[in-house]
mmJSON file of the N, C-alpha and C atoms, coordinates in Angstrom:
{"data_MODEL":{"atom_site":{
"group_PDB":["ATOM","ATOM","ATOM","ATOM","ATOM","ATOM","ATOM","ATOM","ATOM","ATOM","ATOM","ATOM","ATOM","ATOM","ATOM","ATOM","ATOM","ATOM","ATOM","ATOM","ATOM","ATOM","ATOM","ATOM","ATOM","ATOM","ATOM","ATOM","ATOM","ATOM","ATOM","ATOM","ATOM","ATOM","ATOM","ATOM","ATOM","ATOM","ATOM","ATOM","ATOM","ATOM","ATOM","ATOM","ATOM","ATOM","ATOM","ATOM","ATOM","ATOM","ATOM","ATOM","ATOM","ATOM","ATOM","ATOM","ATOM","ATOM","ATOM","ATOM","ATOM","ATOM","ATOM","ATOM","ATOM","ATOM","ATOM","ATOM","ATOM","ATOM","ATOM","ATOM","ATOM","ATOM","ATOM","ATOM","ATOM","ATOM","ATOM","ATOM","ATOM","ATOM","ATOM","ATOM","ATOM","ATOM","ATOM","ATOM","ATOM","ATOM","ATOM","ATOM","ATOM","ATOM","ATOM","ATOM","ATOM","ATOM","ATOM","ATOM","ATOM","ATOM","ATOM","ATOM","ATOM","ATOM","ATOM","ATOM","ATOM","ATOM","ATOM","ATOM","ATOM","ATOM","ATOM","ATOM","ATOM","ATOM","ATOM","ATOM","ATOM","ATOM","ATOM","ATOM","ATOM","ATOM","ATOM","ATOM","ATOM","ATOM","ATOM","ATOM","ATOM","ATOM","ATOM","ATOM","ATOM","ATOM","ATOM","ATOM","ATOM","ATOM","ATOM","ATOM","ATOM","ATOM","ATOM","ATOM","ATOM","ATOM","ATOM","ATOM","ATOM","ATOM","ATOM","ATOM","ATOM","ATOM","ATOM","ATOM","ATOM","ATOM","ATOM","ATOM","ATOM","ATOM","ATOM","ATOM","ATOM","ATOM","ATOM","ATOM","ATOM","ATOM","ATOM","ATOM","ATOM","ATOM","ATOM","ATOM","ATOM","ATOM","ATOM","ATOM","ATOM","ATOM","ATOM","ATOM","ATOM","ATOM","ATOM","ATOM","ATOM","ATOM","ATOM","ATOM","ATOM","ATOM","ATOM","ATOM","ATOM","ATOM","ATOM","ATOM","ATOM","ATOM","ATOM","ATOM","ATOM","ATOM","ATOM","ATOM","ATOM","ATOM","ATOM","ATOM","ATOM","ATOM","ATOM","ATOM","ATOM","ATOM","ATOM","ATOM","ATOM","ATOM","ATOM","ATOM"],
"id":[1,2,3,4,5,6,7,8,9,10,11,12,13,14,15,16,17,18,19,20,21,22,23,24,25,26,27,28,29,30,31,32,33,34,35,36,37,38,39,40,41,42,43,44,45,46,47,48,49,50,51,52,53,54,55,56,57,58,59,60,61,62,63,64,65,66,67,68,69,70,71,72,73,74,75,76,77,78,79,80,81,82,83,84,85,86,87,88,89,90,91,92,93,94,95,96,97,98,99,100,101,102,103,104,105,106,107,108,109,110,111,112,113,114,115,116,117,118,119,120,121,122,123,124,125,126,127,128,129,130,131,132,133,134,135,136,137,138,139,140,141,142,143,144,145,146,147,148,149,150,151,152,153,154,155,156,157,158,159,160,161,162,163,164,165,166,167,168,169,170,171,172,173,174,175,176,177,178,179,180,181,182,183,184,185,186,187,188,189,190,191,192,193,194,195,196,197,198,199,200,201,202,203,204,205,206,207,208,209,210,211,212,213,214,215,216,217,218,219,220,221,222,223,224,225,226,227,228],
"type_symbol":["N","C","C","N","C","C","N","C","C","N","C","C","N","C","C","N","C","C","N","C","C","N","C","C","N","C","C","N","C","C","N","C","C","N","C","C","N","C","C","N","C","C","N","C","C","N","C","C","N","C","C","N","C","C","N","C","C","N","C","C","N","C","C","N","C","C","N","C","C","N","C","C","N","C","C","N","C","C","N","C","C","N","C","C","N","C","C","N","C","C","N","C","C","N","C","C","N","C","C","N","C","C","N","C","C","N","C","C","N","C","C","N","C","C","N","C","C","N","C","C","N","C","C","N","C","C","N","C","C","N","C","C","N","C","C","N","C","C","N","C","C","N","C","C","N","C","C","N","C","C","N","C","C","N","C","C","N","C","C","N","C","C","N","C","C","N","C","C","N","C","C","N","C","C","N","C","C","N","C","C","N","C","C","N","C","C","N","C","C","N","C","C","N","C","C","N","C","C","N","C","C","N","C","C","N","C","C","N","C","C","N","C","C","N","C","C","N","C","C","N","C","C","N","C","C","N","C","C"],
"label_atom_id":["N","CA","C","N","CA","C","N","CA","C","N","CA","C","N","CA","C","N","CA","C","N","CA","C","N","CA","C","N","CA","C","N","CA","C","N","CA","C","N","CA","C","N","CA","C","N","CA","C","N","CA","C","N","CA","C","N","CA","C","N","CA","C","N","CA","C","N","CA","C","N","CA","C","N","CA","C","N","CA","C","N","CA","C","N","CA","C","N","CA","C","N","CA","C","N","CA","C","N","CA","C","N","CA","C","N","CA","C","N","CA","C","N","CA","C","N","CA","C","N","CA","C","N","CA","C","N","CA","C","N","CA","C","N","CA","C","N","CA","C","N","CA","C","N","CA","C","N","CA","C","N","CA","C","N","CA","C","N","CA","C","N","CA","C","N","CA","C","N","CA","C","N","CA","C","N","CA","C","N","CA","C","N","CA","C","N","CA","C","N","CA","C","N","CA","C","N","CA","C","N","CA","C","N","CA","C","N","CA","C","N","CA","C","N","CA","C","N","CA","C","N","CA","C","N","CA","C","N","CA","C","N","CA","C","N","CA","C","N","CA","C","N","CA","C","N","CA","C","N","CA","C","N","CA","C","N","CA","C","N","CA","C","N","CA","C"],
"label_alt_id":[null,null,null,null,null,null,null,null,null,null,null,null,null,null,null,null,null,null,null,null,null,null,null,null,null,null,null,null,null,null,null,null,null,null,null,null,null,null,null,null,null,null,null,null,null,null,null,null,null,null,null,null,null,null,null,null,null,null,null,null,null,null,null,null,null,null,null,null,null,null,null,null,null,null,null,null,null,null,null,null,null,null,null,null,null,null,null,null,null,null,null,null,null,null,null,null,null,null,null,null,null,null,null,null,null,null,null,null,null,null,null,null,null,null,null,null,null,null,null,null,null,null,null,null,null,null,null,null,null,null,null,null,null,null,null,null,null,null,null,null,null,null,null,null,null,null,null,null,null,null,null,null,null,null,null,null,null,null,null,null,null,null,null,null,null,null,null,null,null,null,null,null,null,null,null,null,null,null,null,null,null,null,null,null,null,null,null,null,null,null,null,null,null,null,null,null,null,null,null,null,null,null,null,null,null,null,null,null,null,null,null,null,null,null,null,null,null,null,null,null,null,null,null,null,null,null,null,null],
"label_comp_id":["MET","MET","MET","ASN","ASN","ASN","ASP","ASP","ASP","ILE","ILE","ILE","ILE","ILE","ILE","ASN","ASN","ASN","ILE","ILE","ILE","ASN","ASN","ASN","ASP","ASP","ASP","VAL","VAL","VAL","TYR","TYR","TYR","GLU","GLU","GLU","ILE","ILE","ILE","ARG","ARG","ARG","ASP","ASP","ASP","LYS","LYS","LYS","LYS","LYS","LYS","LYS","LYS","LYS","LYS","LYS","LYS","GLU","GLU","GLU","LEU","LEU","LEU","ASN","ASN","ASN","PHE","PHE","PHE","TYR","TYR","TYR","GLN","GLN","GLN","ASP","ASP","ASP","GLN","GLN","GLN","LEU","LEU","LEU","LYS","LYS","LYS","GLU","GLU","GLU","LEU","LEU","LEU","GLN","GLN","GLN","GLU","GLU","GLU","LYS","LYS","LYS","LEU","LEU","LEU","PHE","PHE","PHE","PHE","PHE","PHE","LEU","LEU","LEU","GLU","GLU","GLU","LYS","LYS","LYS","GLU","GLU","GLU","ILE","ILE","ILE","GLY","GLY","GLY","MET","MET","MET","THR","THR","THR","GLU","GLU","GLU","PHE","PHE","PHE","ILE","ILE","ILE","ILE","ILE","ILE","LYS","LYS","LYS","VAL","VAL","VAL","ILE","ILE","ILE","GLU","GLU","GLU","GLN","GLN","GLN","GLU","GLU","GLU","ASN","ASN","ASN","ILE","ILE","ILE","TYR","TYR","TYR","LYS","LYS","LYS","LYS","LYS","LYS","PRO","PRO","PRO","ASP","ASP","ASP","GLU","GLU","GLU","ILE","ILE","ILE","GLU","GLU","GLU","ILE","ILE","ILE","ILE","ILE","ILE","ASP","ASP","ASP","GLU","GLU","GLU","PHE","PHE","PHE","GLU","GLU","GLU","ASP","ASP","ASP","LYS","LYS","LYS","ASP","ASP","ASP","GLY","GLY","GLY","CYS","CYS","CYS"],
"label_asym_id":["A","A","A","A","A","A","A","A","A","A","A","A","A","A","A","A","A","A","A","A","A","A","A","A","A","A","A","A","A","A","A","A","A","A","A","A","A","A","A","A","A","A","A","A","A","A","A","A","A","A","A","A","A","A","A","A","A","A","A","A","A","A","A","A","A","A","A","A","A","A","A","A","A","A","A","A","A","A","A","A","A","A","A","A","A","A","A","A","A","A","A","A","A","A","A","A","A","A","A","A","A","A","A","A","A","A","A","A","A","A","A","A","A","A","A","A","A","A","A","A","A","A","A","A","A","A","A","A","A","A","A","A","A","A","A","A","A","A","A","A","A","A","A","A","A","A","A","A","A","A","A","A","A","A","A","A","A","A","A","A","A","A","A","A","A","A","A","A","A","A","A","A","A","A","A","A","A","A","A","A","A","A","A","A","A","A","A","A","A","A","A","A","A","A","A","A","A","A","A","A","A","A","A","A","A","A","A","A","A","A","A","A","A","A","A","A","A","A","A","A","A","A","A","A","A","A","A","A"],
"label_entity_id":["1","1","1","1","1","1","1","1","1","1","1","1","1","1","1","1","1","1","1","1","1","1","1","1","1","1","1","1","1","1","1","1","1","1","1","1","1","1","1","1","1","1","1","1","1","1","1","1","1","1","1","1","1","1","1","1","1","1","1","1","1","1","1","1","1","1","1","1","1","1","1","1","1","1","1","1","1","1","1","1","1","1","1","1","1","1","1","1","1","1","1","1","1","1","1","1","1","1","1","1","1","1","1","1","1","1","1","1","1","1","1","1","1","1","1","1","1","1","1","1","1","1","1","1","1","1","1","1","1","1","1","1","1","1","1","1","1","1","1","1","1","1","1","1","1","1","1","1","1","1","1","1","1","1","1","1","1","1","1","1","1","1","1","1","1","1","1","1","1","1","1","1","1","1","1","1","1","1","1","1","1","1","1","1","1","1","1","1","1","1","1","1","1","1","1","1","1","1","1","1","1","1","1","1","1","1","1","1","1","1","1","1","1","1","1","1","1","1","1","1","1","1","1","1","1","1","1","1"],
"label_seq_id":[1,1,1,2,2,2,3,3,3,4,4,4,5,5,5,6,6,6,7,7,7,8,8,8,9,9,9,10,10,10,11,11,11,12,12,12,13,13,13,14,14,14,15,15,15,16,16,16,17,17,17,18,18,18,19,19,19,20,20,20,21,21,21,22,22,22,23,23,23,24,24,24,25,25,25,26,26,26,27,27,27,28,28,28,29,29,29,30,30,30,31,31,31,32,32,32,33,33,33,34,34,34,35,35,35,36,36,36,37,37,37,38,38,38,39,39,39,40,40,40,41,41,41,42,42,42,43,43,43,44,44,44,45,45,45,46,46,46,47,47,47,48,48,48,49,49,49,50,50,50,51,51,51,52,52,52,53,53,53,54,54,54,55,55,55,56,56,56,57,57,57,58,58,58,59,59,59,60,60,60,61,61,61,62,62,62,63,63,63,64,64,64,65,65,65,66,66,66,67,67,67,68,68,68,69,69,69,70,70,70,71,71,71,72,72,72,73,73,73,74,74,74,75,75,75,76,76,76],
"pdbx_PDB_ins_code":[null,null,null,null,null,null,null,null,null,null,null,null,null,null,null,null,null,null,null,null,null,null,null,null,null,null,null,null,null,null,null,null,null,null,null,null,null,null,null,null,null,null,null,null,null,null,null,null,null,null,null,null,null,null,null,null,null,null,null,null,null,null,null,null,null,null,null,null,null,null,null,null,null,null,null,null,null,null,null,null,null,null,null,null,null,null,null,null,null,null,null,null,null,null,null,null,null,null,null,null,null,null,null,null,null,null,null,null,null,null,null,null,null,null,null,null,null,null,null,null,null,null,null,null,null,null,null,null,null,null,null,null,null,null,null,null,null,null,null,null,null,null,null,null,null,null,null,null,null,null,null,null,null,null,null,null,null,null,null,null,null,null,null,null,null,null,null,null,null,null,null,null,null,null,null,null,null,null,null,null,null,null,null,null,null,null,null,null,null,null,null,null,null,null,null,null,null,null,null,null,null,null,null,null,null,null,null,null,null,null,null,null,null,null,null,null,null,null,null,null,null,null,null,null,null,null,null,null],
"Cartn_x":[-30.68,-29.583,-28.74,-28.071,-27.221,-25.732,-25.102,-23.659,-22.69,-23.091,-22.501,-22.054,-20.817,-20.343,-19.952,-20.474,-20.814,-19.871,-18.951,-17.67,-18.14,-19.034,-19.385,-19.723,-20.224,-20.381,-18.826,-18.2,-16.824,-16.209,-16.05,-15.659,-16.034,-17.46,-18.211,-17.28,-17.676,-16.937,-15.567,-14.739,-13.406,-13.411,-14.374,-14.118,-14.9,-15.408,-16.202,-14.913,-14.351,-12.832,-11.898,-11.837,-10.594,-11.159,-12.3,-12.923,-12.633,-12.945,-12.826,-11.561,-10.887,-9.205,-8.916,-8.903,-8.817,-9.217,-10.481,-11.129,-10.323,-9.989,-9.032,-7.722,-7.072,-5.896,-5.701,-6.671,-6.929,-7.17,-8.081,-8.275,-6.917,-6.143,-4.797,-3.869,-3.833,-2.918,-3.089,-4.548,-4.699,-4.548,-4.878,-4.328,-3.136,-2.305,-0.794,-0.173,-0.861,-0.367,-0.978,-2.109,-2.563,-1.539,-1.158,-0.308,1.284,1.746,3.056,3.046,2.17,1.824,1.675,0.638,0.381,1.711,2.445,3.774,4.754,4.822,5.671,5.385,4.067,3.466,3.644,3.81,3.874,5.34,6.254,7.596,8.124,7.258,7.715,7.29,6.363,5.653,6.454,6.909,7.748,9.363,9.618,10.507,10.622,9.447,8.954,8.908,8.433,8.332,9.649,10.675,11.92,12.821,12.45,13.227,12.8,11.58,11.09,11.144,11.324,11.802,13.389,14.026,15.762,15.848,14.995,15.324,14.851,13.614,13.723,14.35,15.25,16.095,17.358,17.611,19.011,18.477,17.777,17.27,16.531,17.261,16.656,15.657,14.755,13.82,14.465,15.584,15.913,17.183,17.389,18.102,16.989,15.785,14.978,14.449,15.023,14.927,13.424,13.161,11.486,11.647,11.274,11.085,9.641,9.884,8.677,8.727,7.628,7.431,7.115,6.8,6.15,7.573,8.508,9.602,10.568,11.063,11.574,12.849,14.141,15.61,16.232,15.492,16.449,16.051,14.968,14.589,13.296,12.61,11.318,10.119],
"Cartn_y":[20.018,19.679,21.024,21.115,22.447,21.826,22.017,21.952,22.978,23.946,24.881,24.618,25.004,24.547,25.703,26.017,26.318,26.793,27.813,27.77,27.592,28.335,28.222,26.785,25.938,24.615,23.547,24.425,23.905,24.077,25.42,25.767,24.853,24.94,23.856,22.625,21.996,20.629,20.733,21.434,21.58,21.852,22.723,23.044,21.723,20.851,19.568,18.654,18.76,17.443,17.823,19.386,19.772,19.284,19.433,19.139,17.773,17.111,15.631,15.265,15.775,15.46,15.613,17.027,17.346,16.299,15.799,14.827,13.748,12.938,11.964,11.989,12.991,13.311,13.637,13.948,13.897,12.553,11.674,10.355,9.734,9.821,9.109,9.454,10.692,10.9,10.349,10.139,9.6,8.35,7.649,6.364,5.892,6.619,6.372,6.646,7.426,7.685,6.351,6.034,4.43,3.449,3.361,2.475,2.66,3.795,3.955,3.379,3.791,3.28,1.898,1.17,-0.204,-1.278,-0.265,-1.144,-1.04,-0.048,0.091,-0.969,-0.828,-1.789,-3.357,-3.599,-5.12,-5.563,-4.269,-4.361,-4.686,-3.887,-3.83,-5.358,-5.777,-6.824,-8.207,-8.12,-9.191,-8.988,-7.957,-7.831,-8.603,-8.003,-8.816,-10.385,-10.721,-12.292,-12.915,-12.172,-12.836,-12.823,-11.935,-11.691,-12.835,-13.028,-14.221,-15.422,-15.669,-16.856,-17.149,-16.351,-16.332,-16.586,-16.155,-16.179,-17.661,-18.331,-19.814,-20.578,-20.188,-20.936,-21.193,-20.115,-20.151,-20.7,-20.834,-21.248,-22.557,-23.826,-25.152,-25.193,-25.99,-25.993,-26.361,-27.253,-27.7,-26.078,-25.209,-24.14,-22.839,-23.172,-22.095,-22.161,-21.13,-21.515,-20.838,-21.716,-21.565,-21.379,-19.946,-19.522,-19.508,-20.187,-20.528,-19.289,-18.827,-17.403,-17.779,-19.365,-19.489,-20.231,-20.556,-21.469,-20.447,-20.834,-20.409,-20.621,-19.723,-19.645,-21.079,-21.751,-22.924,-24.253,-23.626,-24.932,-25.652,-25.029,-26.04,-25.556],
"Cartn_z":[-43.247,-42.483,-42.171,-40.946,-40.643,-40.748,-41.2,-41.53,-40.781,-40.082,-39.506,-38.192,-37.786,-36.692,-35.784,-34.731,-33.814,-33.045,-32.865,-32.053,-30.832,-30.339,-28.743,-28.346,-29.138,-29.133,-28.826,-29.768,-29.535,-28.236,-27.828,-26.749,-25.263,-25.26,-24.534,-24.517,-25.56,-25.477,-25.16,-25.414,-25.121,-23.376,-23.041,-21.381,-20.654,-21.136,-20.333,-20.598,-21.704,-21.768,-20.814,-20.896,-19.745,-18.036,-17.956,-16.682,-16.317,-17.162,-17.215,-17.101,-17.623,-17.56,-16.285,-15.615,-14.497,-13.256,-13.484,-12.56,-12.541,-13.833,-13.69,-13.297,-13.796,-13.084,-11.577,-11.043,-9.76,-8.894,-9.669,-9.187,-9.376,-10.577,-10.612,-9.679,-9.325,-8.095,-6.766,-6.414,-5.352,-5.46,-6.62,-6.564,-6.511,-7.17,-7.061,-5.78,-5.004,-3.403,-2.742,-3.035,-2.279,-2.489,-3.588,-4.332,-3.85,-3.346,-3.085,-1.579,-0.839,0.648,0.717,0.049,0.165,-0.421,-1.437,-1.729,-0.486,-0.003,1.439,2.598,2.569,3.654,3.445,2.21,1.615,1.866,1.456,1.815,3.298,4.226,5.765,6.216,5.31,5.912,5.788,4.521,3.89,4.841,4.848,5.951,7.082,7.634,8.933,8.987,7.979,7.854,7.641,6.641,6.665,8.031,9.094,10.14,10.845,11.032,11.904,11.303,9.961,9.426,9.691,9.372,9.841,11.443,12.32,13.621,14.051,13.327,13.836,13.01,11.996,11.394,12.012,12.957,13.972,15.023,15.672,16.983,16.571,17.237,17.419,18.283,18.369,19.428,20.724,20.993,22.208,22.556,21.97,22.131,22.69,22.688,23.436,24.487,25.293,26.568,27.243,27.886,28.329,29.56,30.224,31.456,32.217,33.172,34.213,35.343,35.163,35.891,37.513,37.629,39.138,39.458,38.969,39.213,40.139,40.987,42.321,41.904,42.233,41.858,42.114,43.237,43.553,42.501,41.563,40.649,40.826,42.047,42.75,41.93],
"occupancy":[1.0,1.0,1.0,1.0,1.0,1.0,1.0,1.0,1.0,1.0,1.0,1.0,1.0,1.0,1.0,1.0,1.0,1.0,1.0,1.0,1.0,1.0,1.0,1.0,1.0,1.0,1.0,1.0,1.0,1.0,1.0,1.0,1.0,1.0,1.0,1.0,1.0,1.0,1.0,1.0,1.0,1.0,1.0,1.0,1.0,1.0,1.0,1.0,1.0,1.0,1.0,1.0,1.0,1.0,1.0,1.0,1.0,1.0,1.0,1.0,1.0,1.0,1.0,1.0,1.0,1.0,1.0,1.0,1.0,1.0,1.0,1.0,1.0,1.0,1.0,1.0,1.0,1.0,1.0,1.0,1.0,1.0,1.0,1.0,1.0,1.0,1.0,1.0,1.0,1.0,1.0,1.0,1.0,1.0,1.0,1.0,1.0,1.0,1.0,1.0,1.0,1.0,1.0,1.0,1.0,1.0,1.0,1.0,1.0,1.0,1.0,1.0,1.0,1.0,1.0,1.0,1.0,1.0,1.0,1.0,1.0,1.0,1.0,1.0,1.0,1.0,1.0,1.0,1.0,1.0,1.0,1.0,1.0,1.0,1.0,1.0,1.0,1.0,1.0,1.0,1.0,1.0,1.0,1.0,1.0,1.0,1.0,1.0,1.0,1.0,1.0,1.0,1.0,1.0,1.0,1.0,1.0,1.0,1.0,1.0,1.0,1.0,1.0,1.0,1.0,1.0,1.0,1.0,1.0,1.0,1.0,1.0,1.0,1.0,1.0,1.0,1.0,1.0,1.0,1.0,1.0,1.0,1.0,1.0,1.0,1.0,1.0,1.0,1.0,1.0,1.0,1.0,1.0,1.0,1.0,1.0,1.0,1.0,1.0,1.0,1.0,1.0,1.0,1.0,1.0,1.0,1.0,1.0,1.0,1.0,1.0,1.0,1.0,1.0,1.0,1.0,1.0,1.0,1.0,1.0,1.0,1.0,1.0,1.0,1.0,1.0,1.0,1.0],
"B_iso_or_equiv":[0.0,0.0,0.0,0.0,0.0,0.0,0.0,0.0,0.0,0.0,0.0,0.0,0.0,0.0,0.0,0.0,0.0,0.0,0.0,0.0,0.0,0.0,0.0,0.0,0.0,0.0,0.0,0.0,0.0,0.0,0.0,0.0,0.0,0.0,0.0,0.0,0.0,0.0,0.0,0.0,0.0,0.0,0.0,0.0,0.0,0.0,0.0,0.0,0.0,0.0,0.0,0.0,0.0,0.0,0.0,0.0,0.0,0.0,0.0,0.0,0.0,0.0,0.0,0.0,0.0,0.0,0.0,0.0,0.0,0.0,0.0,0.0,0.0,0.0,0.0,0.0,0.0,0.0,0.0,0.0,0.0,0.0,0.0,0.0,0.0,0.0,0.0,0.0,0.0,0.0,0.0,0.0,0.0,0.0,0.0,0.0,0.0,0.0,0.0,0.0,0.0,0.0,0.0,0.0,0.0,0.0,0.0,0.0,0.0,0.0,0.0,0.0,0.0,0.0,0.0,0.0,0.0,0.0,0.0,0.0,0.0,0.0,0.0,0.0,0.0,0.0,0.0,0.0,0.0,0.0,0.0,0.0,0.0,0.0,0.0,0.0,0.0,0.0,0.0,0.0,0.0,0.0,0.0,0.0,0.0,0.0,0.0,0.0,0.0,0.0,0.0,0.0,0.0,0.0,0.0,0.0,0.0,0.0,0.0,0.0,0.0,0.0,0.0,0.0,0.0,0.0,0.0,0.0,0.0,0.0,0.0,0.0,0.0,0.0,0.0,0.0,0.0,0.0,0.0,0.0,0.0,0.0,0.0,0.0,0.0,0.0,0.0,0.0,0.0,0.0,0.0,0.0,0.0,0.0,0.0,0.0,0.0,0.0,0.0,0.0,0.0,0.0,0.0,0.0,0.0,0.0,0.0,0.0,0.0,0.0,0.0,0.0,0.0,0.0,0.0,0.0,0.0,0.0,0.0,0.0,0.0,0.0,0.0,0.0,0.0,0.0,0.0,0.0],
"pdbx_formal_charge":[null,null,null,null,null,null,null,null,null,null,null,null,null,null,null,null,null,null,null,null,null,null,null,null,null,null,null,null,null,null,null,null,null,null,null,null,null,null,null,null,null,null,null,null,null,null,null,null,null,null,null,null,null,null,null,null,null,null,null,null,null,null,null,null,null,null,null,null,null,null,null,null,null,null,null,null,null,null,null,null,null,null,null,null,null,null,null,null,null,null,null,null,null,null,null,null,null,null,null,null,null,null,null,null,null,null,null,null,null,null,null,null,null,null,null,null,null,null,null,null,null,null,null,null,null,null,null,null,null,null,null,null,null,null,null,null,null,null,null,null,null,null,null,null,null,null,null,null,null,null,null,null,null,null,null,null,null,null,null,null,null,null,null,null,null,null,null,null,null,null,null,null,null,null,null,null,null,null,null,null,null,null,null,null,null,null,null,null,null,null,null,null,null,null,null,null,null,null,null,null,null,null,null,null,null,null,null,null,null,null,null,null,null,null,null,null,null,null,null,null,null,null,null,null,null,null,null,null],
"auth_seq_id":[1,1,1,2,2,2,3,3,3,4,4,4,5,5,5,6,6,6,7,7,7,8,8,8,9,9,9,10,10,10,11,11,11,12,12,12,13,13,13,14,14,14,15,15,15,16,16,16,17,17,17,18,18,18,19,19,19,20,20,20,21,21,21,22,22,22,23,23,23,24,24,24,25,25,25,26,26,26,27,27,27,28,28,28,29,29,29,30,30,30,31,31,31,32,32,32,33,33,33,34,34,34,35,35,35,36,36,36,37,37,37,38,38,38,39,39,39,40,40,40,41,41,41,42,42,42,43,43,43,44,44,44,45,45,45,46,46,46,47,47,47,48,48,48,49,49,49,50,50,50,51,51,51,52,52,52,53,53,53,54,54,54,55,55,55,56,56,56,57,57,57,58,58,58,59,59,59,60,60,60,61,61,61,62,62,62,63,63,63,64,64,64,65,65,65,66,66,66,67,67,67,68,68,68,69,69,69,70,70,70,71,71,71,72,72,72,73,73,73,74,74,74,75,75,75,76,76,76],
"auth_comp_id":["MET","MET","MET","ASN","ASN","ASN","ASP","ASP","ASP","ILE","ILE","ILE","ILE","ILE","ILE","ASN","ASN","ASN","ILE","ILE","ILE","ASN","ASN","ASN","ASP","ASP","ASP","VAL","VAL","VAL","TYR","TYR","TYR","GLU","GLU","GLU","ILE","ILE","ILE","ARG","ARG","ARG","ASP","ASP","ASP","LYS","LYS","LYS","LYS","LYS","LYS","LYS","LYS","LYS","LYS","LYS","LYS","GLU","GLU","GLU","LEU","LEU","LEU","ASN","ASN","ASN","PHE","PHE","PHE","TYR","TYR","TYR","GLN","GLN","GLN","ASP","ASP","ASP","GLN","GLN","GLN","LEU","LEU","LEU","LYS","LYS","LYS","GLU","GLU","GLU","LEU","LEU","LEU","GLN","GLN","GLN","GLU","GLU","GLU","LYS","LYS","LYS","LEU","LEU","LEU","PHE","PHE","PHE","PHE","PHE","PHE","LEU","LEU","LEU","GLU","GLU","GLU","LYS","LYS","LYS","GLU","GLU","GLU","ILE","ILE","ILE","GLY","GLY","GLY","MET","MET","MET","THR","THR","THR","GLU","GLU","GLU","PHE","PHE","PHE","ILE","ILE","ILE","ILE","ILE","ILE","LYS","LYS","LYS","VAL","VAL","VAL","ILE","ILE","ILE","GLU","GLU","GLU","GLN","GLN","GLN","GLU","GLU","GLU","ASN","ASN","ASN","ILE","ILE","ILE","TYR","TYR","TYR","LYS","LYS","LYS","LYS","LYS","LYS","PRO","PRO","PRO","ASP","ASP","ASP","GLU","GLU","GLU","ILE","ILE","ILE","GLU","GLU","GLU","ILE","ILE","ILE","ILE","ILE","ILE","ASP","ASP","ASP","GLU","GLU","GLU","PHE","PHE","PHE","GLU","GLU","GLU","ASP","ASP","ASP","LYS","LYS","LYS","ASP","ASP","ASP","GLY","GLY","GLY","CYS","CYS","CYS"],
"auth_asym_id":["A","A","A","A","A","A","A","A","A","A","A","A","A","A","A","A","A","A","A","A","A","A","A","A","A","A","A","A","A","A","A","A","A","A","A","A","A","A","A","A","A","A","A","A","A","A","A","A","A","A","A","A","A","A","A","A","A","A","A","A","A","A","A","A","A","A","A","A","A","A","A","A","A","A","A","A","A","A","A","A","A","A","A","A","A","A","A","A","A","A","A","A","A","A","A","A","A","A","A","A","A","A","A","A","A","A","A","A","A","A","A","A","A","A","A","A","A","A","A","A","A","A","A","A","A","A","A","A","A","A","A","A","A","A","A","A","A","A","A","A","A","A","A","A","A","A","A","A","A","A","A","A","A","A","A","A","A","A","A","A","A","A","A","A","A","A","A","A","A","A","A","A","A","A","A","A","A","A","A","A","A","A","A","A","A","A","A","A","A","A","A","A","A","A","A","A","A","A","A","A","A","A","A","A","A","A","A","A","A","A","A","A","A","A","A","A","A","A","A","A","A","A","A","A","A","A","A","A"],
"auth_atom_id":["N","CA","C","N","CA","C","N","CA","C","N","CA","C","N","CA","C","N","CA","C","N","CA","C","N","CA","C","N","CA","C","N","CA","C","N","CA","C","N","CA","C","N","CA","C","N","CA","C","N","CA","C","N","CA","C","N","CA","C","N","CA","C","N","CA","C","N","CA","C","N","CA","C","N","CA","C","N","CA","C","N","CA","C","N","CA","C","N","CA","C","N","CA","C","N","CA","C","N","CA","C","N","CA","C","N","CA","C","N","CA","C","N","CA","C","N","CA","C","N","CA","C","N","CA","C","N","CA","C","N","CA","C","N","CA","C","N","CA","C","N","CA","C","N","CA","C","N","CA","C","N","CA","C","N","CA","C","N","CA","C","N","CA","C","N","CA","C","N","CA","C","N","CA","C","N","CA","C","N","CA","C","N","CA","C","N","CA","C","N","CA","C","N","CA","C","N","CA","C","N","CA","C","N","CA","C","N","CA","C","N","CA","C","N","CA","C","N","CA","C","N","CA","C","N","CA","C","N","CA","C","N","CA","C","N","CA","C","N","CA","C","N","CA","C","N","CA","C","N","CA","C","N","CA","C","N","CA","C","N","CA","C","N","CA","C"],
"pdbx_PDB_model_num":[1,1,1,1,1,1,1,1,1,1,1,1,1,1,1,1,1,1,1,1,1,1,1,1,1,1,1,1,1,1,1,1,1,1,1,1,1,1,1,1,1,1,1,1,1,1,1,1,1,1,1,1,1,1,1,1,1,1,1,1,1,1,1,1,1,1,1,1,1,1,1,1,1,1,1,1,1,1,1,1,1,1,1,1,1,1,1,1,1,1,1,1,1,1,1,1,1,1,1,1,1,1,1,1,1,1,1,1,1,1,1,1,1,1,1,1,1,1,1,1,1,1,1,1,1,1,1,1,1,1,1,1,1,1,1,1,1,1,1,1,1,1,1,1,1,1,1,1,1,1,1,1,1,1,1,1,1,1,1,1,1,1,1,1,1,1,1,1,1,1,1,1,1,1,1,1,1,1,1,1,1,1,1,1,1,1,1,1,1,1,1,1,1,1,1,1,1,1,1,1,1,1,1,1,1,1,1,1,1,1,1,1,1,1,1,1,1,1,1,1,1,1,1,1,1,1,1,1]
}}}
């Protein structure tokens, strides 16, 4: 059995782990950016939904004016 630790092997292991760490840090940064923009898009969508819902609440069906493009100014 060889119980001697080769320092070069330890350096190699360390270097591989550093590369792996850098890879995952880059992946994490990319995912965080995607999360940021997705959260913003969801917030904007929810805002639009609220605006549309509030608009429908304040306008009753009989208050909505229907415009007929083909109707002339005399009402015919």
